[in-house]
C-alpha positions as CSV (number, residue, x, y, z in Angstrom):
1,X,-20.6,-21.9,16.2
2,X,-16.8,-21.8,16.0
3,X,-15.2,-23.3,13.0
4,X,-12.6,-25.9,13.9
5,X,-9.5,-25.9,11.7
6,X,-6.5,-28.3,11.8
7,X,-3.4,-27.2,9.9
8,X,-0.1,-29.0,9.3
9,X,3.2,-27.6,8.0
10,X,6.6,-29.2,7.5
11,X,9.4,-29.8,5.0
12,X,10.7,-26.6,3.4
13,X,8.0,-24.5,5.2
14,X,9.7,-25.1,8.5
15,X,13.3,-25.4,7.3
16,X,14.4,-22.4,9.3
17,X,11.7,-22.6,12.0
18,X,8.1,-21.3,11.8
19,X,8.2,-18.1,9.6
20,X,7.0,-15.0,11.4
21,X,4.5,-14.2,8.7
22,X,3.0,-17.7,9.0
23,X,2.8,-17.3,12.8
24,X,1.1,-13.9,12.4
25,X,-1.4,-15.5,10.0
26,X,-2.1,-18.3,12.5
27,X,-2.7,-15.6,15.1
28,X,-5.4,-14.0,12.8
29,X,-7.1,-17.3,12.1
30,X,-6.9,-18.7,15.7
31,X,-8.4,-15.5,17.1
32,X,-11.6,-16.3,15.2
33,X,-11.6,-20.1,15.1
34,X,-10.7,-23.2,17.1
35,X,-7.3,-24.1,15.8
36,X,-4.8,-27.0,16.1
37,X,-1.4,-26.9,14.5
38,X,0.6,-30.0,13.6
39,X,4.2,-29.6,12.6
40,X,6.7,-31.8,10.7
41,X,10.4,-31.2,10.6
42,X,12.1,-34.1,8.9
43,X,14.8,-31.9,7.4
44,X,15.9,-30.9,10.9
45,X,15.8,-34.5,12.1
46,X,18.1,-35.5,9.2
47,X,20.5,-32.6,9.9
48,X,20.7,-33.5,13.6
49,X,21.3,-37.2,12.8
50,X,24.1,-36.1,10.5
51,X,25.7,-34.1,13.3
52,X,25.5,-37.1,15.6
53,X,27.0,-39.4,12.9
54,X,23.8,-41.4,12.4
55,X,23.2,-42.2,8.7
56,X,19.6,-41.9,7.7
57,X,17.8,-44.4,5.4
58,X,14.7,-43.6,3.4
59,X,12.5,-46.2,1.9
60,X,9.6,-46.2,-0.6
61,X,6.5,-48.4,-0.4
62,X,4.9,-50.1,-3.4
63,X,2.2,-47.3,-3.3
64,X,4.9,-44.6,-3.5
65,X,5.0,-43.5,0.1
66,X,8.5,-42.3,1.0
67,X,9.4,-42.6,4.7
68,X,12.4,-42.5,7.1
69,X,13.5,-45.9,8.3
70,X,13.4,-45.6,12.1
71,X,15.6,-47.9,14.1
72,X,16.0,-47.4,17.9
73,X,18.7,-44.8,17.6
74,X,16.9,-42.8,14.9
75,X,13.7,-43.0,17.1
76,X,15.6,-41.3,19.9
77,X,16.9,-38.6,17.6
78,X,13.4,-38.1,16.1
79,X,11.8,-37.7,19.5
80,X,14.5,-35.3,20.7
81,X,14.2,-33.0,17.6
82,X,10.4,-33.3,17.0
83,X,9.0,-33.3,20.5
84,X,11.8,-31.1,21.9
85,X,13.7,-28.6,19.8
86,X,11.2,-28.1,17.0
87,X,8.0,-28.2,19.0
88,X,9.2,-25.6,21.5
89,X,10.6,-23.4,18.8
90,X,7.2,-23.3,17.1
91,X,5.5,-22.7,20.4
92,X,7.9,-19.8,21.3
93,X,7.4,-18.2,17.8
94,X,3.6,-18.4,18.2
95,X,3.7,-17.0,21.8
96,X,5.8,-14.1,20.5
97,X,3.0,-13.2,18.1
98,X,0.3,-13.4,20.9
99,X,-0.9,-16.9,20.3
100,X,-1.6,-18.9,23.5
101,X,0.1,-22.1,22.4
102,X,0.6,-25.5,24.2
103,X,3.2,-27.9,22.8
104,X,2.4,-31.6,22.8
105,X,3.6,-34.8,21.3
106,X,1.7,-38.1,21.1
107,X,3.1,-39.4,24.4
108,X,1.5,-36.5,26.4
109,X,-1.8,-37.8,27.8
110,X,-1.6,-40.6,25.2
111,X,-2.6,-38.0,22.7
112,X,-1.6,-40.2,19.8
113,X,-1.8,-44.0,20.2
114,X,-0.2,-46.1,17.5
115,X,0.5,-49.7,16.6
116,X,4.1,-50.5,15.9
117,X,4.5,-51.8,12.4
118,X,5.9,-55.3,12.6
119,X,7.3,-55.1,9.0
120,X,7.4,-52.8,6.1
121,X,7.1,-53.8,2.4
122,X,9.4,-51.6,0.4
123,X,10.8,-51.4,-3.2
124,X,14.5,-52.2,-3.1
125,X,17.3,-50.9,-5.3
126,X,16.4,-53.5,-8.0
127,X,12.8,-52.3,-8.1
128,X,11.5,-55.4,-6.4
129,X,9.3,-55.7,-3.4
130,X,10.9,-56.9,-0.2
131,X,9.9,-57.0,3.5
132,X,12.0,-55.5,6.2
133,X,11.6,-55.1,10.0
134,X,9.2,-52.3,10.9
135,X,11.5,-50.6,13.3
136,X,10.0,-47.8,15.4
137,X,7.4,-46.7,12.9
138,X,3.7,-46.6,13.8
139,X,0.2,-46.5,12.5
140,X,-2.1,-44.2,14.5
141,X,-5.1,-46.1,16.0
142,X,-6.4,-43.5,18.5
143,X,-6.4,-39.8,19.3
144,X,-7.2,-38.3,22.7
145,X,-9.7,-35.8,21.5
146,X,-10.8,-35.0,25.1
147,X,-7.4,-33.5,25.8
148,X,-7.4,-31.4,22.6
149,X,-11.0,-30.2,23.3
150,X,-10.0,-29.3,26.9
151,X,-7.3,-27.0,25.5
152,X,-9.5,-25.7,22.7
153,X,-12.2,-24.8,25.2
154,X,-9.6,-22.9,27.2
155,X,-8.7,-20.9,24.1
156,X,-5.3,-22.5,23.7
157,X,-3.8,-23.6,20.4
158,X,-2.4,-27.1,20.6
159,X,0.9,-27.5,18.7
160,X,1.4,-31.2,18.0
161,X,4.5,-33.1,17.0
162,X,4.1,-36.4,15.1
163,X,5.5,-38.7,17.8
164,X,3.1,-41.4,19.0
165,X,3.0,-43.8,21.9
166,X,3.0,-47.6,21.2
167,X,1.1,-50.3,23.1
168,X,4.5,-50.9,24.9
169,X,4.8,-47.2,25.8
170,X,7.6,-46.6,23.2
171,X,7.9,-43.5,21.1
172,X,7.0,-44.1,17.4
173,X,7.6,-42.1,14.3
174,X,4.3,-41.4,12.6
175,X,3.7,-39.5,9.4
176,X,2.9,-35.8,10.0
177,X,0.2,-35.5,7.3
178,X,-1.6,-38.6,8.5
179,X,-1.2,-37.4,12.1
180,X,-3.0,-34.2,11.1
181,X,-5.7,-36.2,9.3
182,X,-6.3,-38.4,12.3
183,X,-6.5,-35.4,14.6
184,X,-8.9,-33.6,12.2
185,X,-11.0,-36.8,11.9
186,X,-11.1,-37.4,15.7
187,X,-12.2,-33.7,16.3
188,X,-14.6,-33.8,13.3
189,X,-12.9,-30.7,12.1
190,X,-14.5,-28.4,9.5
191,X,-11.3,-28.0,7.6
192,X,-7.8,-29.7,7.4
193,X,-5.1,-27.6,5.8
194,X,-1.9,-29.3,4.6
195,X,0.8,-26.7,3.8
196,X,3.6,-27.8,1.5
197,X,6.3,-26.1,-0.7
198,X,4.2,-26.2,-3.9
199,X,1.0,-24.5,-4.9
200,X,-1.2,-27.6,-4.5
201,X,-1.8,-30.8,-6.4
202,X,-0.2,-30.3,-9.8
203,X,-1.2,-32.5,-12.7
204,X,0.0,-31.9,-16.3
205,X,1.7,-28.7,-15.2
206,X,-1.4,-27.1,-13.7
207,X,-2.7,-26.8,-10.1
208,X,-5.9,-28.8,-9.7
209,X,-8.3,-26.3,-8.0
210,X,-11.0,-28.8,-6.8
211,X,-11.5,-32.5,-6.4
212,X,-14.1,-34.8,-4.9
213,X,-13.1,-37.6,-2.6
214,X,-13.8,-40.1,-5.3
215,X,-11.7,-38.2,-7.9
216,X,-8.8,-38.0,-5.4
217,X,-8.9,-41.7,-4.8
218,X,-8.7,-42.5,-8.5
219,X,-5.7,-40.1,-8.9
220,X,-3.6,-41.7,-6.2
221,X,-1.7,-44.1,-8.5
222,X,-0.7,-41.1,-10.7
223,X,0.8,-38.9,-8.0
224,X,4.4,-39.0,-7.1
225,X,6.1,-39.6,-3.7
226,X,5.6,-36.7,-1.3
227,X,2.3,-35.4,-2.6
228,X,0.7,-38.8,-2.7
229,X,1.0,-38.9,1.1
230,X,-0.9,-35.6,1.4
231,X,-3.6,-36.7,-0.9
232,X,-3.9,-40.0,0.9
233,X,-4.1,-38.1,4.2
234,X,-6.8,-35.9,2.7
235,X,-8.9,-38.9,1.7
236,X,-8.5,-40.5,5.2
237,X,-9.6,-37.2,6.8
238,X,-12.7,-36.9,4.6
239,X,-13.7,-40.5,5.3
240,X,-13.4,-39.7,9.0
241,X,-15.9,-36.9,8.7
242,X,-13.8,-33.8,8.0
243,X,-15.8,-31.4,5.7
244,X,-12.9,-30.4,3.4
245,X,-9.2,-30.5,2.9
246,X,-7.0,-27.9,1.3
247,X,-3.5,-28.6,0.1
248,X,-1.7,-25.3,-0.5
249,X,1.7,-23.6,-0.4
250,X,3.0,-22.6,3.0
251,X,5.5,-20.1,1.4
252,X,2.9,-17.8,-0.1
253,X,1.5,-14.7,1.6
254,X,-0.9,-15.4,4.5
255,X,-1.1,-19.2,3.6
256,X,-3.6,-20.2,6.3
257,X,-6.0,-17.4,5.6
258,X,-5.7,-18.0,1.8
259,X,-6.6,-21.6,2.3
260,X,-9.5,-20.9,4.6
261,X,-11.0,-18.5,2.1
262,X,-10.4,-20.9,-0.9
263,X,-8.0,-18.3,-2.5
264,X,-5.2,-20.8,-3.0
265,X,-4.4,-24.5,-3.3
266,X,-6.4,-27.7,-4.1
267,X,-9.7,-28.1,-2.3
268,X,-10.8,-31.7,-1.8
269,X,-14.4,-32.3,-0.6
270,X,-16.6,-35.3,-0.1
271,X,-19.1,-34.7,-2.8
């Protein structure tokens, strides 16, 4: 029986597009397994917004989640970059390495359905909680797993950008790590790999090699912005039936293969 793997990369890993060595590694893994790739790309969105003269605002929740505040204009830039430029760049790079890739965003076939957040609770400049309008940010409530399975059965690699469709058919900004977690959960994937720009979850200066779901949940309050989102996504995926999650560096040699073989990163399992 084929192993089903969902992998996500973003941030510094994709700062200059999908690195050729990562694309070649995906080719090796996808030749032997059912494989879905989710990409981020917030750095590129910020850069494009700067070029267009649209100042970007980032907010932090009381739980430490840092996110882009997405008003209507930012939502349009976000969709243009994520579902357009970046998604197709990743697809083209994979195709150049022999991967039969299909680029999608959450609007395609209602792949990712999300509820628009009515309000966001954030920590303001004074360190106090305050509520602001939710803008065009969403929480994923459904994944069209039939569409993904159709592609996987045809030996394609779906390449998904984290743009969801709202109940009013609007594009919504959804977190890339949690997008990957929801896709992995909907597909009951064997493995979710979250690639980042550090070696894994680092506590007290050392990489944590292995955690249980229970241990990961207890550690959440101690983890800083950025990594806390990945660990939270990992716990969500495990609770949805994913067998294991690996958080690892996307800048190391053969990062996908290393994660699959437990040669790098932090492994989180329900046990």
